[in-house]
C-alpha positions in Angstrom: 66.1 -3.7 21.7 65.6 -1.6 18.7 62.4 0.1 18.8 62.6 1.7 15.6 63.6 0.4 12.0 67.3 1.4 12.4 69.5 0.1 15.3 69.7 2.8 18.1 73.2 3.9 19.0 72.5 6.6 21.8 69.1 5.5 23.4 68.2 2.3 25.0 64.5 1.3 24.9 62.6 -1.2 26.9 58.7 -2.0 27.2 57.4 -4.0 30.3 54.0 -4.0 31.7 52.8 -1.5 29.1 55.2 1.1 30.3 58.0 2.3 27.8 61.5 3.2 29.5 63.7 5.4 27.2 67.0 5.7 28.5 69.8 8.1 27.1 72.9 6.3 26.3 75.9 8.3 26.1 77.1 8.0 29.8 80.9 8.8 28.8 79.7 12.4 28.4 77.0 12.4 30.7 74.3 11.6 28.0 75.0 15.2 26.4 72.7 15.6 23.4 74.4 15.7 19.8 72.4 15.6 16.5 72.1 12.1 16.2 70.9 11.3 19.7 68.3 14.0 18.9 67.2 12.4 15.7 66.9 9.1 17.4 64.7 10.5 20.4 62.4 11.9 17.9 61.9 8.6 16.1 61.6 6.8 19.3 59.1 9.4 20.9 56.8 9.1 17.7 56.8 5.4 18.0 56.0 5.3 21.7 53.5 7.8 21.0 51.7 5.7 18.2 52.2 2.4 19.9 48.6 1.4 21.6 50.4 -1.2 23.6 52.5 1.3 25.6 50.5 3.2 28.0 53.2 5.5 29.6 56.6 6.6 29.2 59.6 6.9 31.8 62.6 8.9 30.5 66.0 8.5 32.3 69.7 8.3 31.7 72.3 5.8 31.8 75.3 6.0 34.3 75.8 8.8 36.7 73.6 11.5 35.0 70.1 11.9 33.5 71.4 14.5 30.9 74.0 17.2 31.0 72.7 19.1 28.1 73.9 20.0 24.7 77.1 18.4 23.5 79.7 21.1 24.0 82.2 19.6 21.6 79.4 19.9 19.2 78.8 23.6 20.0 82.8 24.2 19.6 82.7 22.4 16.0 79.7 24.7 15.1 81.3 27.8 15.8 84.0 26.8 13.2 81.4 27.2 10.4 81.4 30.1 8.0 79.6 33.0 10.0 77.1 33.4 7.5 75.7 29.7 8.1 75.9 29.7 11.8 72.5 31.2 12.4 70.6 29.3 9.5 72.2 26.1 10.7 71.5 26.8 14.2 67.7 27.5 13.1 67.5 24.2 11.6 68.9 22.4 14.7 66.6 24.3 17.0 63.5 23.3 14.7 64.8 19.7 15.7 65.2 20.2 19.3 61.5 21.6 19.4 60.2 18.8 17.5 61.8 16.3 20.0 60.2 18.3 23.0 56.8 18.9 21.4 56.6 15.2 20.7 57.2 14.4 24.4 55.1 17.2 25.5 52.2 16.5 23.4 52.2 12.5 24.0 48.9 11.5 25.0 50.1 9.2 27.8 51.6 10.0 31.2 55.4 10.7 31.1 57.7 10.7 33.9 61.6 12.0 33.9 63.1 9.7 36.4 66.3 12.0 37.2 69.4 10.4 38.0 72.3 12.7 38.8 72.6 15.9 36.7 69.6 17.3 34.7 71.4 20.4 33.3 70.7 22.8 30.4 68.7 21.0 27.8 68.5 18.0 30.0 66.7 20.1 32.8 64.3 21.2 29.8 63.6 17.8 28.7 62.8 16.9 32.3 60.5 19.7 32.6 58.4 18.8 29.6 57.5 15.6 31.2 54.3 15.6 33.1 56.0 14.3 36.4 59.5 14.5 37.7 60.8 11.9 40.1 64.5 12.5 41.3 66.9 10.1 42.8 68.4 11.5 46.1 71.5 12.2 44.2 70.0 13.8 41.4 70.1 17.9 40.9 68.9 20.4 38.2 70.7 23.3 36.6 69.2 25.6 34.0 73.0 26.0 33.2 72.7 27.9 29.5 73.6 31.3 31.2 77.2 29.5 31.8 77.4 28.9 28.1 76.2 32.6 26.9 72.7 30.7 25.9 69.0 31.1 26.6 67.0 28.0 27.5 66.0 26.7 24.2 64.3 23.5 25.0 61.2 24.7 26.7 62.5 25.9 29.9 61.5 29.5 29.5 57.8 28.0 29.4 57.8 25.1 31.6 59.9 26.5 34.4 57.8 29.4 35.6 54.5 27.1 35.3 56.2 24.9 38.0 58.0 27.2 40.1 56.6 30.5 39.6 57.9 33.4 37.5 60.5 35.0 40.1 62.0 31.8 41.2 62.3 30.7 37.6 64.2 33.9 36.7 66.6 33.2 39.6 67.2 29.6 38.3 67.8 30.9 34.8 69.7 34.0 35.6 72.1 32.2 37.8 72.3 28.5 36.5 73.0 27.3 39.8 72.6 23.8 40.9 69.2 22.9 42.7 69.5 19.5 44.8 66.9 17.1 45.0 65.7 18.2 48.4 65.3 21.7 47.2 63.7 20.7 44.0 60.9 18.9 45.9 60.5 21.8 48.3 60.0 24.4 45.4 57.9 21.9 43.0 60.8 21.6 40.5 60.6 17.7 41.4 57.4 15.9 42.4 59.0 13.0 44.2 62.3 12.0 45.6 63.4 8.5 46.2 66.6 6.6 47.2 69.0 6.2 44.1 68.7 2.4 44.1 64.7 2.7 43.9 64.4 5.3 41.2 63.7 3.3 38.1 61.5 0.6 40.0 59.7 3.4 41.4 59.2 5.5 38.4 58.0 2.5 36.3 55.3 1.6 39.2 54.2 5.2 39.4 53.8 5.2 35.5 51.8 2.1 35.5 49.5 3.5 38.3 49.1 6.8 36.3 48.1 5.0 33.1 45.5 2.5 34.9 42.4 4.3 33.6 41.0 4.9 30.2 43.7 5.9 27.6 41.2 7.9 25.7 39.9 10.0 28.8 43.6 10.3 30.0 44.9 11.7 26.6 42.0 14.1 26.3 42.4 15.2 29.9 46.0 15.6 29.5 45.5 17.7 26.2 43.1 20.2 28.1 45.1 20.6 31.2 48.4 21.3 29.3 46.6 24.3 27.8 44.7 25.4 31.0 46.7 28.3 31.8 46.5 30.0 28.4 42.6 29.5 28.1 39.4 31.5 29.6 37.3 29.4 31.9 34.8 29.2 29.0 37.2 27.9 26.6 38.3 25.3 28.9 34.6 24.4 29.6 33.9 24.1 25.8 37.1 21.8 25.4 35.6 19.7 28.4 32.2 19.4 26.7 33.6 18.3 23.5 36.1 15.9 25.3 33.2 14.2 27.3 30.9 13.8 24.3 33.9 11.7 22.7 34.3 9.7 26.1 30.5 9.0 26.3 31.0 6.8 22.9 33.9 4.8 24.2 34.0 1.2 25.1 35.7 2.1 28.5 33.0 4.2 29.5 30.2 1.7 28.4 32.2 -1.3 29.9 32.6 0.7 33.4 28.9 1.9 33.7 27.9 -1.8 33.1 30.2 -3.4 35.3 29.5 -0.7 38.1 25.7 -1.4 38.0 26.3 -5.0 37.9 28.3 -4.8 41.0 30.7 -6.9 39.2 33.9 -4.5 39.2 34.0 -1.1 40.8 37.5 -0.4 39.5 38.2 1.7 36.7 38.6 0.1 33.4 42.1 -0.5 31.9 41.0 -0.5 28.2 
């Protein structure tokens, strides 16, 4: 299926039961990210974000890996550029990387990384910027940038310490070592671990459960929660007041109150 105006070469996209599944599709290179995949990812994520028919997103990889990080062959080609252009070209490419990461991070819908196999380097960063991480038993994580003489450039410097704490984040980034699924669950790097065969179905089911409430209330809650660590308590309270004032006017709130009082439906509204 093509989810954007141009055919997709490096991503697969399906939508079922209001859950979009975006799959990295370069299995021959363990779904390493090149410039073309990055551009496709931005276009797809922006479309998913704007599509009211989609209530949640699952991000996964085709084949034996979630995403092995940046395309090392592309790194080699870039090193052949004129020395004076390497930094400026790299800066432009980084802006695109961060655009894809922030589009995923700021999506007002639940996002789940369904990690099958390796989530290394940029792949680990992309998993971390999702709201939740579900790993297959064979899945593993590695902040492998250090092995290429690089720093985490896809948000890992920000996201990882918020998941596992500053000291453990330093250890994982300084060593670039592999973290298997069971350890990832134990240290908070992953939220759930399931059998390999169950990964995608379990992630989609969880995504649908997370997206079962009011889309407006969910989006506003997510927006505030993602900034909580940088806010004072009063700033967080102020944002909550503003968000609640908006929710008071929503159809979802009106219908749920009426249904509750009429004792016709005590479940949370889905629209």
